[in-house]
Each structure stands twice: as C-alpha cells, then as structure tokens.
C-alpha positions as CSV (number, residue, x, y, z in Angstrom):
1,X,-76.9,-10.6,-31.8
2,X,-75.4,-11.9,-34.9
3,X,-72.4,-14.2,-35.3
4,X,-70.5,-11.5,-37.1
5,X,-70.8,-9.1,-34.2
6,X,-69.5,-11.7,-31.8
7,X,-66.5,-12.4,-34.0
8,X,-65.7,-8.7,-34.3
9,X,-65.7,-8.2,-30.5
10,X,-63.6,-11.4,-30.1
11,X,-61.0,-10.0,-32.6
12,X,-60.9,-6.8,-30.6
13,X,-60.1,-8.7,-27.4
14,X,-57.4,-10.7,-29.2
15,X,-56.0,-7.5,-30.5
16,X,-55.8,-6.0,-27.0
17,X,-54.0,-9.2,-25.8
18,X,-51.5,-8.9,-28.7
19,X,-50.9,-5.3,-27.9
20,X,-50.2,-6.1,-24.3
21,X,-47.6,-8.7,-25.3
22,X,-46.0,-6.1,-27.6
23,X,-46.0,-3.6,-24.8
24,X,-44.2,-6.0,-22.5
25,X,-41.6,-6.7,-25.1
26,X,-41.1,-3.0,-25.7
27,X,-40.7,-2.4,-21.9
28,X,-38.1,-5.2,-21.7
29,X,-36.1,-3.7,-24.6
30,X,-36.2,-0.2,-23.1
31,X,-35.0,-1.6,-19.7
32,X,-32.2,-3.5,-21.5
33,X,-31.1,-0.3,-23.3
34,X,-31.2,1.7,-20.0
35,X,-29.1,-0.9,-18.2
36,X,-26.6,-1.0,-21.0
37,X,-26.3,2.8,-21.1
38,X,-25.8,3.0,-17.3
39,X,-23.1,0.4,-17.5
40,X,-21.3,2.3,-20.3
41,X,-21.3,5.4,-18.1
42,X,-20.0,3.7,-14.9
43,X,-17.7,0.9,-16.1
44,X,-14.9,3.1,-17.7
45,X,-14.2,4.6,-14.3
46,X,-13.7,1.1,-12.8
47,X,-11.6,-0.8,-15.3
48,X,-7.9,-0.2,-15.5
49,X,-6.2,1.1,-18.7
50,X,-3.4,-1.4,-18.3
51,X,-5.8,-4.3,-18.5
52,X,-8.4,-6.1,-16.5
53,X,-8.7,-9.9,-16.1
54,X,-11.9,-11.7,-16.9
55,X,-12.2,-13.3,-13.4
56,X,-10.8,-12.5,-10.0
57,X,-11.1,-9.9,-7.2
58,X,-11.0,-6.8,-9.4
59,X,-12.1,-8.1,-12.8
60,X,-14.8,-7.9,-15.4
61,X,-16.7,-10.6,-13.6
62,X,-16.8,-8.7,-10.3
63,X,-18.0,-5.4,-11.9
64,X,-20.5,-7.2,-14.1
65,X,-22.0,-9.2,-11.3
66,X,-22.5,-6.1,-9.1
67,X,-24.2,-4.2,-11.9
68,X,-26.3,-7.3,-12.8
69,X,-27.4,-7.6,-9.2
70,X,-28.4,-4.0,-8.8
71,X,-29.8,-3.1,-12.2
72,X,-31.2,-6.5,-13.0
73,X,-32.7,-6.9,-9.6
74,X,-34.3,-3.5,-9.8
75,X,-35.7,-4.3,-13.2
76,X,-37.2,-7.6,-12.1
77,X,-38.8,-6.1,-8.9
78,X,-40.3,-3.2,-10.8
79,X,-41.7,-5.4,-13.5
80,X,-43.0,-8.0,-11.2
81,X,-44.9,-5.6,-8.9
82,X,-46.3,-3.7,-11.9
83,X,-47.8,-6.9,-13.3
84,X,-48.7,-8.7,-10.1
85,X,-50.7,-5.8,-8.6
86,X,-53.3,-6.3,-11.3
87,X,-54.0,-9.9,-10.3
88,X,-56.6,-11.2,-7.9
89,X,-54.0,-13.2,-6.0
90,X,-52.0,-10.0,-5.2
91,X,-55.1,-8.0,-4.0
92,X,-56.4,-10.7,-1.7
93,X,-53.0,-11.3,0.1
94,X,-51.8,-9.4,3.1
95,X,-49.1,-6.8,2.6
96,X,-46.5,-8.8,4.4
97,X,-46.9,-11.7,2.1
98,X,-46.8,-9.5,-1.0
99,X,-43.5,-8.1,0.2
100,X,-42.3,-11.7,1.0
101,X,-43.1,-12.9,-2.5
102,X,-41.6,-9.9,-4.2
103,X,-38.4,-9.9,-2.2
104,X,-37.9,-13.7,-2.4
105,X,-38.4,-13.8,-6.2
106,X,-36.3,-10.7,-6.7
107,X,-33.4,-12.1,-4.7
108,X,-33.6,-15.4,-6.5
109,X,-33.7,-13.8,-10.0
110,X,-30.9,-11.3,-9.3
111,X,-28.8,-14.0,-7.6
112,X,-29.3,-16.4,-10.5
113,X,-28.2,-13.8,-13.0
114,X,-25.3,-12.8,-10.9
115,X,-24.0,-16.3,-10.3
116,X,-24.5,-17.2,-13.9
117,X,-22.4,-14.2,-14.9
118,X,-19.7,-15.1,-12.4
119,X,-19.6,-18.7,-13.6
120,X,-19.5,-17.7,-17.3
121,X,-16.6,-15.3,-16.8
122,X,-14.8,-17.9,-14.6
123,X,-15.1,-20.4,-17.5
124,X,-13.9,-17.8,-20.0
125,X,-10.9,-17.0,-17.8
126,X,-9.9,-20.7,-17.8
127,X,-10.4,-20.9,-21.5
128,X,-8.2,-17.8,-22.1
129,X,-5.7,-18.0,-19.4
130,X,-3.6,-14.9,-18.8
131,X,-5.8,-12.6,-21.0
132,X,-6.2,-9.0,-20.0
133,X,-8.9,-6.8,-21.5
134,X,-8.4,-3.1,-22.1
135,X,-10.8,-0.5,-20.7
136,X,-12.9,-0.2,-23.9
137,X,-13.2,-4.0,-24.4
138,X,-14.0,-4.7,-20.8
139,X,-16.6,-1.9,-20.8
140,X,-18.3,-3.3,-23.9
141,X,-18.3,-6.9,-22.6
142,X,-19.8,-5.7,-19.2
143,X,-22.4,-3.6,-21.0
144,X,-23.6,-6.4,-23.2
145,X,-23.9,-8.8,-20.3
146,X,-25.8,-6.4,-18.1
147,X,-28.1,-5.4,-20.9
148,X,-28.9,-9.0,-21.7
149,X,-29.6,-9.9,-18.0
150,X,-31.9,-6.8,-17.6
151,X,-33.8,-7.9,-20.7
152,X,-34.3,-11.5,-19.6
153,X,-35.1,-10.7,-16.0
154,X,-37.8,-8.2,-17.1
155,X,-39.4,-10.7,-19.4
156,X,-39.3,-13.4,-16.6
157,X,-40.9,-11.0,-14.1
158,X,-43.7,-10.0,-16.5
159,X,-44.8,-13.6,-17.1
160,X,-44.4,-15.0,-13.6
161,X,-46.7,-17.9,-12.7
162,X,-46.4,-21.1,-10.7
163,X,-44.5,-22.8,-13.6
164,X,-42.4,-19.6,-13.9
165,X,-41.5,-19.8,-10.2
166,X,-40.5,-23.5,-10.6
167,X,-38.3,-22.7,-13.6
168,X,-36.7,-19.7,-11.7
169,X,-36.1,-22.0,-8.7
170,X,-34.4,-24.7,-10.8
171,X,-32.3,-22.2,-12.7
172,X,-31.3,-20.5,-9.5
173,X,-30.2,-23.7,-7.9
174,X,-28.3,-24.7,-11.0
175,X,-26.5,-21.4,-11.2
176,X,-25.7,-21.5,-7.4
177,X,-24.4,-25.1,-7.6
178,X,-22.1,-24.3,-10.5
179,X,-20.8,-21.2,-8.8
180,X,-20.1,-23.1,-5.6
181,X,-18.4,-26.0,-7.3
182,X,-16.2,-23.8,-9.5
183,X,-14.9,-21.9,-6.4
184,X,-14.4,-24.9,-4.2
185,X,-10.8,-25.5,-3.1
186,X,-11.2,-29.2,-2.6
187,X,-11.5,-31.0,-6.0
188,X,-12.7,-34.2,-4.2
189,X,-15.7,-32.6,-2.4
190,X,-18.0,-34.9,-4.5
191,X,-16.6,-38.0,-2.7
192,X,-18.6,-36.9,0.4
193,X,-21.8,-35.0,-0.5
194,X,-23.0,-31.6,-1.6
195,X,-23.0,-30.4,1.9
196,X,-19.2,-30.4,1.7
197,X,-19.4,-27.3,-0.5
198,X,-20.7,-25.4,2.5
199,X,-17.5,-25.8,4.5
200,X,-14.8,-25.3,1.8
201,X,-13.5,-21.9,0.9
202,X,-15.3,-18.8,2.1
203,X,-16.6,-18.0,-1.4
204,X,-17.8,-21.5,-2.1
205,X,-19.4,-21.9,1.3
206,X,-21.2,-18.6,1.0
207,X,-22.5,-19.3,-2.5
208,X,-23.7,-22.8,-1.5
209,X,-25.4,-21.8,1.8
210,X,-26.9,-18.7,0.3
211,X,-28.3,-20.7,-2.6
212,X,-29.9,-23.3,-0.3
213,X,-31.5,-20.7,2.0
214,X,-32.9,-18.6,-0.9
215,X,-34.2,-21.8,-2.6
216,X,-36.1,-22.6,0.6
217,X,-37.6,-19.1,0.7
218,X,-38.7,-19.3,-2.9
219,X,-40.1,-22.8,-2.4
220,X,-42.5,-21.3,0.2
221,X,-43.7,-18.9,-2.4
222,X,-44.1,-21.7,-4.9
223,X,-46.3,-23.5,-2.4
224,X,-48.7,-20.5,-2.4
225,X,-48.7,-20.3,-6.2
226,X,-49.5,-24.0,-6.5
227,X,-52.2,-23.8,-3.8
228,X,-53.8,-20.9,-5.7
229,X,-53.8,-22.9,-8.9
230,X,-55.3,-26.0,-7.2
231,X,-58.3,-24.0,-6.0
232,X,-59.7,-24.1,-9.5
233,X,-59.6,-27.9,-9.7
234,X,-63.0,-29.4,-8.7
235,X,-61.5,-32.7,-7.7
236,X,-59.2,-31.2,-5.1
237,X,-60.7,-30.4,-1.7
238,X,-59.7,-27.3,0.3
239,X,-58.3,-29.6,3.0
240,X,-56.0,-31.4,0.5
241,X,-55.0,-28.1,-1.0
242,X,-54.0,-26.8,2.4
243,X,-52.0,-30.0,3.1
244,X,-50.0,-29.6,-0.2
245,X,-49.3,-26.0,0.6
246,X,-48.1,-26.8,4.2
247,X,-45.9,-29.6,3.0
248,X,-44.2,-27.5,0.4
249,X,-43.7,-24.7,3.0
250,X,-42.3,-27.3,5.4
251,X,-39.8,-28.5,2.8
252,X,-38.8,-24.9,2.2
253,X,-38.2,-24.4,5.9
254,X,-36.1,-27.5,5.9
255,X,-33.9,-26.1,3.1
256,X,-33.6,-22.9,5.0
257,X,-32.3,-24.8,8.0
258,X,-30.0,-26.8,5.8
259,X,-28.3,-23.7,4.6
260,X,-28.3,-22.0,8.0
261,X,-26.6,-24.8,9.9
262,X,-23.6,-26.1,7.8
263,X,-22.4,-29.6,8.3
264,X,-19.3,-28.5,10.3
265,X,-21.4,-26.8,13.0
266,X,-23.8,-29.7,13.7
267,X,-23.7,-32.7,11.5
268,X,-26.7,-34.4,13.1
269,X,-29.0,-31.4,12.7
270,X,-27.7,-30.7,9.2
271,X,-28.3,-34.2,8.1
272,X,-31.8,-34.2,9.5
273,X,-32.6,-31.1,7.5
274,X,-31.0,-32.6,4.4
275,X,-32.7,-36.0,4.6
276,X,-36.0,-34.3,5.6
277,X,-36.0,-32.3,2.3
278,X,-35.4,-35.4,0.2
279,X,-37.9,-37.6,2.1
280,X,-40.5,-34.7,2.1
281,X,-40.3,-34.3,-1.6
282,X,-40.3,-38.1,-2.2
283,X,-43.3,-38.5,0.1
284,X,-45.2,-35.7,-1.6
285,X,-44.5,-37.3,-5.0
286,X,-45.6,-40.7,-3.8
287,X,-48.7,-39.3,-2.1
288,X,-49.8,-37.2,-5.1
289,X,-51.8,-39.9,-6.9
290,X,-53.8,-40.3,-3.7
291,X,-54.1,-36.7,-2.5
292,X,-54.7,-35.1,-6.0
293,X,-56.9,-37.6,-7.7
294,X,-58.7,-34.9,-9.6
295,X,-55.7,-34.1,-11.7
296,X,-55.3,-35.6,-15.2
297,X,-54.4,-39.3,-15.3
298,X,-51.3,-38.8,-17.5
299,X,-49.9,-36.5,-14.8
300,X,-50.7,-39.0,-12.1
301,X,-49.0,-41.8,-14.0
302,X,-45.9,-39.7,-14.6
303,X,-45.9,-38.9,-10.9
304,X,-46.1,-42.5,-9.9
305,X,-43.2,-43.3,-12.4
306,X,-41.0,-40.5,-10.9
307,X,-41.8,-41.7,-7.4
308,X,-40.7,-45.2,-8.3
309,X,-37.6,-43.7,-9.8
310,X,-36.7,-42.0,-6.6
311,X,-37.2,-45.2,-4.7
312,X,-34.9,-47.0,-7.2
313,X,-32.3,-44.3,-6.9
314,X,-32.1,-44.7,-3.1
315,X,-32.2,-48.5,-3.4
316,X,-29.2,-48.5,-5.8
317,X,-27.3,-46.4,-3.3
318,X,-27.8,-48.2,0.0
319,X,-28.2,-51.9,-0.6
320,X,-26.2,-52.2,-3.8
321,X,-23.7,-49.3,-3.3
322,X,-23.7,-48.4,-7.0
323,X,-22.8,-44.8,-6.2
324,X,-22.2,-42.5,-3.3
325,X,-24.6,-40.1,-1.5
326,X,-23.6,-37.2,-3.8
327,X,-25.1,-39.0,-6.8
328,X,-28.2,-39.7,-4.7
329,X,-28.6,-36.0,-4.0
330,X,-28.0,-35.0,-7.6
331,X,-30.3,-37.5,-9.2
332,X,-33.0,-36.9,-6.6
333,X,-32.9,-33.1,-7.2
334,X,-33.2,-33.7,-11.0
335,X,-36.2,-35.9,-10.5
336,X,-37.8,-33.5,-8.0
337,X,-37.6,-30.5,-10.3
338,X,-38.8,-32.5,-13.3
339,X,-41.9,-33.4,-11.2
340,X,-42.3,-29.8,-10.0
341,X,-42.3,-28.6,-13.6
342,X,-45.0,-31.1,-14.5
343,X,-47.0,-30.2,-11.4
344,X,-46.9,-26.5,-12.0
345,X,-47.7,-26.7,-15.7
346,X,-50.5,-29.1,-15.1
347,X,-52.3,-27.2,-12.3
348,X,-51.5,-23.8,-13.9
349,X,-53.3,-24.8,-17.1
350,X,-56.6,-25.2,-15.3
351,X,-59.0,-28.2,-15.2
352,X,-60.2,-29.8,-18.4
353,X,-63.7,-28.7,-19.4
354,X,-66.2,-31.3,-20.4
355,X,-67.6,-30.4,-23.8
356,X,-71.3,-30.0,-24.1
357,X,-73.4,-32.0,-26.4
358,X,-74.4,-28.8,-28.2
359,X,-72.5,-28.0,-31.4
360,X,-69.2,-26.1,-31.0
361,X,-66.7,-24.9,-33.5
362,X,-63.3,-26.5,-33.3
363,X,-61.3,-23.6,-34.6
364,X,-59.5,-21.6,-32.0
365,X,-61.2,-18.3,-31.3
366,X,-64.3,-19.0,-33.4
367,X,-67.6,-18.3,-31.6
368,X,-71.0,-19.6,-32.7
369,X,-74.5,-19.3,-31.2
370,X,-75.9,-22.5,-29.7
371,X,-79.3,-23.1,-31.1
372,X,-81.2,-22.4,-28.0
373,X,-83.6,-19.7,-26.8
374,X,-81.1,-18.3,-24.3
375,X,-78.5,-17.5,-27.1
376,X,-75.7,-19.1,-25.0
377,X,-72.4,-19.0,-26.7
378,X,-69.8,-21.8,-26.9
379,X,-66.3,-20.6,-27.0
380,X,-63.3,-22.6,-28.0
381,X,-60.2,-21.6,-26.0
382,X,-56.8,-23.1,-25.4
383,X,-58.2,-25.8,-23.0
384,X,-61.5,-26.8,-24.5
385,X,-65.0,-25.6,-25.2
386,X,-66.9,-23.7,-22.5
387,X,-70.5,-22.8,-22.7
388,X,-71.3,-19.6,-21.0
389,X,-74.9,-18.8,-20.1
390,X,-76.3,-15.9,-18.2
391,X,-79.8,-14.3,-18.0
392,X,-78.5,-10.9,-18.9
393,X,-75.5,-11.4,-21.2
394,X,-73.5,-14.0,-23.1
395,X,-69.8,-14.0,-22.3
396,X,-67.2,-14.9,-24.9
397,X,-63.9,-16.1,-23.4
398,X,-60.5,-16.9,-25.0
399,X,-57.1,-17.1,-23.5
400,X,-58.1,-15.6,-20.1
401,X,-59.7,-12.5,-21.7
402,X,-63.4,-11.9,-21.5
403,X,-65.8,-9.6,-23.3
404,X,-69.5,-9.1,-22.8
405,X,-72.1,-9.4,-25.5
406,X,-75.0,-7.4,-24.0
407,X,-77.7,-9.0,-26.1
408,X,-80.1,-11.9,-26.2
409,X,-83.3,-12.5,-24.2
410,X,-83.1,-13.4,-20.5
411,X,-83.9,-17.0,-20.1
412,X,-83.6,-18.8,-16.8
413,X,-81.5,-21.9,-17.0
414,X,-83.1,-25.1,-15.8
415,X,-80.9,-26.9,-13.3
416,X,-79.9,-30.3,-14.4
417,X,-80.9,-33.3,-12.4
418,X,-78.1,-34.4,-10.1
419,X,-77.6,-38.1,-9.8
420,X,-77.4,-39.6,-6.3
421,X,-73.7,-40.5,-6.8
422,X,-72.8,-36.9,-7.4
423,X,-74.7,-35.8,-4.2
424,X,-72.7,-38.3,-2.2
425,X,-69.4,-37.2,-3.7
426,X,-69.2,-34.0,-1.5
427,X,-67.6,-30.7,-2.5
428,X,-64.7,-32.3,-4.2
429,X,-66.9,-33.5,-7.0
430,X,-65.5,-37.1,-6.8
431,X,-67.0,-40.2,-5.2
432,X,-63.6,-41.4,-4.0
433,X,-62.6,-40.9,-0.4
434,X,-60.2,-38.0,0.1
435,X,-57.6,-38.4,2.9
436,X,-58.6,-36.6,6.1
437,X,-56.6,-34.0,7.9
438,X,-55.6,-36.6,10.6
439,X,-54.3,-39.0,7.9
440,X,-52.3,-36.2,6.3
441,X,-50.9,-35.2,9.7
442,X,-50.0,-38.8,10.4
443,X,-48.3,-39.1,7.0
444,X,-46.3,-35.9,7.8
445,X,-45.2,-37.3,11.1
446,X,-44.2,-40.5,9.5
447,X,-42.1,-38.6,6.9
448,X,-40.4,-36.7,9.7
449,X,-39.7,-39.9,11.6
450,X,-38.4,-41.6,8.5
451,X,-36.1,-38.7,7.8
452,X,-34.6,-38.9,11.3
453,X,-34.3,-42.7,11.0
454,X,-32.6,-42.4,7.6
455,X,-30.2,-39.8,9.0
456,X,-29.2,-42.0,11.9
457,X,-28.7,-45.1,9.7
458,X,-26.6,-43.0,7.3
459,X,-24.4,-41.7,10.2
460,X,-24.0,-45.3,11.5
461,X,-22.9,-46.5,8.1
C-alpha cells in the first residue's frame, strides 16, 4: 500500500462528504421554492383587494404565521427524520423516544419561526402605522417570508446535534419571550417578574406559557443528546453521565410545570417550579467541575466563572437590592444558555486524542505510513492525530468519514504495559474520585430543598 493510494482514497471520501453537503443545500433550496410556490397559490385568495394590514387579526402576519407553521414545520420534520434515521442514536432508541424527539424539535422549530414572523410584522406595523398592503404586495411579502423560513428550518434540521438543539432552544425562548412581551397589555409587567406575562392578555399568556412548556420538552431531548455525547469521553463514568441526563430532564419537567400552572392559579407551586429551574441549572453549573472532571480544563474554568457569575447575580438582587427579580431571571437565563452552548460544543466535539510519538503529518487530511511492520496509519483530523491499527486493515479517518485500506500484513499489536495508577483509576480512566450515586442524589435533594427555601423566603419578602 503506497502513500499515493491512501491519499487517493482519502480524497474520494472527502469528495463524497462535499457532495453530501451540496445535496443538503440543494434540498433546502428546493424546499424553499416549493414553500414559496404554495404560498403564491394560496395567499391571493386570503388577502383583500382593498388592503391588508401588516399585523392584526386578519393580516399579513396571521396568514404568514399559519403558513410558516404548517409548511416550515413539515419541512423541518421531514428533513430531521430523513437525516436522523441514518444515525446510530436513532436506531438504538425506542420508537416512542424517536417520536418524542421529532415532535418536540419540530414544534420548537416551527413555533420559533412562527413567533419570529409575528414579532417582525408587529414591529413593522408599529414602524409603518396605518399602512395597508394590496393583494399582490401582501402575497409577495408572505411568499418571501415563508420561503425563507422553509429554507432555514430545512438546513437546521439536516445539521441537528446537541449544540444545534441548544441553539434551537435558545432561539425559541427568545422568539417566544419577544412575542409575549409585544402582546402584553400591561407595560409595567417587568416590575414584577416574567411570570406576569403568563396572566396578562390571552395572546400574551398563551405565547408565554406555550414557550415555557415547549422549552421544557426540548430540554429533555437536549439531556439525551448531551448524555450520548458524554459517552465518548473516557473521563466521564456511566453513573455521572446518567446523573447529568436525569438532572437536565428534571429541570425540563420543572419548566413544563412552570408553564402549566400560571402564577394566578397557584403562586406557591408556580414559584417552586420557577426557583427550582434556576437553582437546578445553577447547581448543575457549579457541580460540573466536580462531576465532569474529564472535560477540557478551559471549559471547566469557564464553567466555574459562569457559576460564580450566577451567585453574584443573585447576591446583587437579595442583599443589595440592585435590581428586581425580573433582572435576576433575565441575567440568569443568559448565563445558563451561554453555558449550555459551551457544554454542547465541548462534548459534541469529542475527547482530545493524545498524539503518538510516531511521526504524523500536521496538514489536515494528509495521511502517511508510520514506519512500523504493521503499516499503521496516522491520520490528522479536525481534533488531532489518531493512529489506527488493525490486523486486517488500516483505517483512514477524517471528519467522521472512514475508508478501509485493505492492505498491509497482519501484525498483532503488543499491549502496552499499564501502570499501577491507571489500574486503580477504574473505568473512568482517572485516578480522581467520582461522586457516587448517593452523593448525586443527596445533592439533588439539597437543590430541591434549596429551591423550596428560596421560594418561601421570596414570598415572605
């Protein structure tokens, strides 16, 4: 097996990857054109010849939001299932959880695009007060919006990962929050807290509560994505991985309860759910440097800094009264989603690979033969150099794609001598102690008790 043959096969794999990306882009463009064409066929029969406002009950915003929800949601669901069914994660999950993930992500994506459209047209209506669009102008504006949303949702669905779910969740919460605030009838809602949006007008309350409930459902899906990514990290034990998954799912359930029980129905229960969500996220951020010690040190340092920032945000609220609880909620949510973005991008990138002492080429995609009888190959990919040895074939890997090089003599690899410290480290690969299940359960119970105590103190003040 010559070096030239390996490079030729590597280029073939990269060509297939580039072709797949072009195919996804082509599919997104076709979906966008189809959505726009359907809109141009339907919209003229809805808009009035005398003129249609940008926002309102019967307006461009209403028609556009309905078409975005139906056509954009269908495009997202179809693209997500088409790509996800090829993955190992999809095949090893039960059917009920496949449906759960697909439905949760589709609702979040379609609702995000719908509420973003409503918010945009509401802003346009306030910018151009009293404007009425004719049938042709309204149809064209509606078609362009629907086509753009179908294109973006298709691209998002085809590249869904743990970091993609986190971005989708943050974008959905942002769009829902803007939609709820724009439709609130009480301009002074912020003097209380965000929960006041759930008891204002029917439109604002529905948008806020729906956003919180759907965010909780999507967060449970994010917990599964993060847990799947953590499985490839050698420094994270299965017990710790399960604890992180359960804690994210518990926070998601707290958000579901927060949106299901508005503050006007039961203030105590609602406040417990609200504070539990913030305390749960804060506790997870503070516990990450101890639970996930196998993750890179820069991420752990960033996590510790963000955890200290949350503590500082709360300290400035209660003892010093620098701002009200609405500011605490807003700042905490910003810090939480910044941390979620760092977490998903870190764990989704995979663990760093220790470079071998053998010579390896630093250029991306270049493959050379290691001077050894087994003809092992060292491949430089996006995360580092990985030596792949097998008795029957040498594998070349780049960017998640693999190709086999069926050549080279079969040489049995000699196992390296394992130092005593590594044997004592256990399956996690680290000599440090990992918190046991009892300790994690006790920490969870402490977080719950802290949430209840914080809620009672807030009510008393």
